[in-house]
N, C-alpha and C positions, 0 to 999 in steps of 0.2 A: 255608845253601846247601851242596849236596854238592860235594865236591872230587874232581877226577879224579886227584889224586896218590895216592890209595889204590886198590888193585886189588880193589875189591869186585865181587862177581858177583851181580847182581840178576836174578831170573827171574820172569816173570809166567805163571801157570797159567790157561788159558782153556778151560773146558769148552764144547763146541759140539755141538749136535745140531739139524740143519735150520735153520741160521742164514744161509742164502743171502740176500743183500741187506743184511745187518747186520754180518757178520763183518769185512768190509773196514774199516768205520768203527772198529770196536773195535781192529783191528790197527794202523790208522793212528794212532789216539790213543796206543796203547802205545808205538809207535815214536818218539814225540815226548817220552817221559818218560825218567827215569833208568834204565829197564829195559834190561838188556843182552841178554837172551834171552827169547823168547816161546814157551811150550809150549802148543800147541793140542791138547787131548785130544778128538779127533773121535770121537763114538760114536753108532752107530745112525742115522747120517744117510742120508736117501733123496733129498735134493735136491742142488743144485749147490754146497754149501758147500766141498767139497774143491777143486773147479775154481776157485772164486772165490779161495780162499787161494793157489792156485798162480799164478793170473794176476796177483795183486798183487805177487808177487815181492819181498816185504819181507825185507830181510836179517835174519839171526838168528832166523828162525821155525823152531822144531822142531815136528814133528808126530807124534803117536801116534794110530793109527787102530784103532778097535775096531768090528767089524762089527755087534755087538749094542749096544743102549742099555745104559749102565752104571747109569742111575738117578741121582737127585739126590745130588750131593756126592761120589759115588764118584770122579769125575774129580779132585776135590781130593786125595784120598788117592793116586791115581796120580801126580799132579803133585808131591805132597810127597815120594814115594819117588824120583822122577826128580831133584828138587832135591837130595835127600840124596846121591844118587850122583854128581852133578856138583859137590858141595860148595858150593852156593850160600849166600851170606851173608844174603840177604833174599828171601823168596818172597811174591809178591803174588797173591792170588786175585781174579779178576774174571770175570763171566759173558760168554759169547759174544754176548749180545743187548743188552749195556749200551752204547748208542750216545751217551750223554751226553758232555758235555765234561768228562771225568774226569781230564785231565792234572794239574790242581792237586791233586786228591785223591790220585792215585797217587804223585806226588812227595812229598806231605806224609807219606804212610804210610811210604815208603822212608826219608825223613829221620828219622822217629820211630824206626825200627828201627836204622839205621846210626849216627846221630849222638846220639840220646837213649838208645840202648841198650835200647829197649823189646823185649820178646819177642813181644808180640801188640799190633798196632796196628789199630784198627777205625774204620770210618766210622759216625758217629751219623746214621742215616737217620730222618728224622721223617716219618711218614705224612701225606699230604694229607687234609684233611677228616676227621680222626680221630673227631670228635664225632658225625658223621653216618654213619660207616662202622662197623657192629657188628663186622665181622671184624677190621678194623685195631685197633679199641679193645680187643678181647679179646687179640689178639697183643701189643699194647703193654703190657697189664696183666701178661701172663706175662713179658715181657722185664724189666719193672720188678721183679717178684717174684724172678726169677732173679738179677739183679744185686744186689738187696738180700741175698738168701741168700748170695751169694758175698762180700758185703762190699765191692763195688766200685761201687755205684750212685752214691755221692757223687762219684766220680772220672770215670766214663764214662757216667752216666745209663743209658739203655736200649740202648746199643750192644751188638750181638752179632755174632759173625763170620758168621752166616747172611745178614745183610742188608747189601748194599753191599760194595764192595771192602774187603779186609783184607789185612794182611801179617803174616808171622811171621819170627822169627829162626832162624838156623842152630841155635842152642842148643835152641830149642823143638822143632824137627824131629828133632833127635838124641835128645831125651829122651822124646818122646811116642810112643805106639803109632800107627803110620801109619794103622791102621784107623780111629782116632778122628777123623781129618780128614774122614771121611765123615759124621760127626755133629757139625757145627761147634761147637755150644755146649759139647760135652764138652771141646774144646780150651780154652775159657775156664775151665772148672772145673779142668782139669789145671794150667793156668798158675797159678791161685790156690793150689791145693794144694801146688805146688812153689815158691811164693814168687817167681814170675817177674813181670817188670814188664809191666803192661797199660796201654795208653793208648787214647784216642779223640781223635786230634788234629784231626779235621775233621768238620764237621756239614753235611749237605745235606738237601734235601727228597727224598723218594722219587721224585718225578716227574723230578728232575734226573738220575737214573740212565739214563733213556732206554730202559728195559726194555720188552719187548712188552706190549701190552694183551691179556689172555687171557680175560677174562670172569669171571663170578661163580664158576662151578664150579671153575675152576683156582685162583682166589684162596682159596676155602674149603679146597681140598686142600693148598695150599702152607701156609696158616696152621696146619692140623692137623699137617702135617709138622714145621714149626718148633716149634710148641707141644709136640708129642711129643718132639722133640729136647731141648727145654729141660727137660721133666720127666725124661727119661732122664739128662740131665747133672746135674740136682739130686740124683737118686738116687745117681749115681756119686760126686758130691761128698760125700755123706753116708754113703758106704760101704754103700749098700743095693743090692739087685738092680736092674738097669737096666730097670725097668718104664716104660711110657709111659702109665700110668693115673693120673689125678688126679681126686679127688672122684667116684669111680665111673665116670668116662668115660675111654675109651681113645682116645688121639690117634695115629692111624697116618698118615693122609694118603698121601703117596707112598712112605712108608718100605718097604712090602712090595716095591716095584719096585727097591730098591737091590740091585745085584748084587754082594754081598759075595763070592760064589763066583768071579766073574770077577776081582775084586780079589785074592783069594787066589792065583789062578792067575798073575796078573801078578807078584805079589810073589815067587813061587817061580821064575819064569823070567827076571825082569828083574835082571840082574847088572851 
């Protein structure tokens, strides 16, 4: 159990784009955890997400608003820099559409960072119906290959920071390149290269995340994004150029939509 006698500062980073009708549940869940502050990185929204956040009036919610979409995982890097500036001890990343009952997951991740001194704590998310789902099976195979290459498979199985809530320590945020939080598997590779402690203290089914159902096209693009990230991270780990090509196939997915230019601008102006 976490004790209140220690003045830890835990912040949850929540990327949100057009999450009206879902963001309230996410914020309510986080407010019941050991999180002290919640940072919503609202980007490119065109619905009532902002109004919904305001109406909930949940204490300790900070808000960064970007008019343009930042693209997948760029808000993580924004949140990591924000956490660095406020000297947070533990940073939790969870998506703005994850409406599942994730309180036990979040608290377990925080406990792993603060009490067990892990630097990266991940959720092991097991896909549903993996044998029947070719996309999930392919992604699962790459996750397994990646963690075997890093030498952490026996400890964390196929857990990666891209899938499900994860948490990082103050030390990891200080050491890593903030930009790499926008390509989550690179953070796993960085942690291993720097002999940091990695754990996967909680296991859930993917369906328990409560994420939106978006259809085949989106699932294919997300899988290609994460697989490309994994390939890039493996190349980084091995000291090679950060290519996203494996066996003559390039995996881009939503990667071209990541606005690293907006991240760079934010990094220059956020003091």
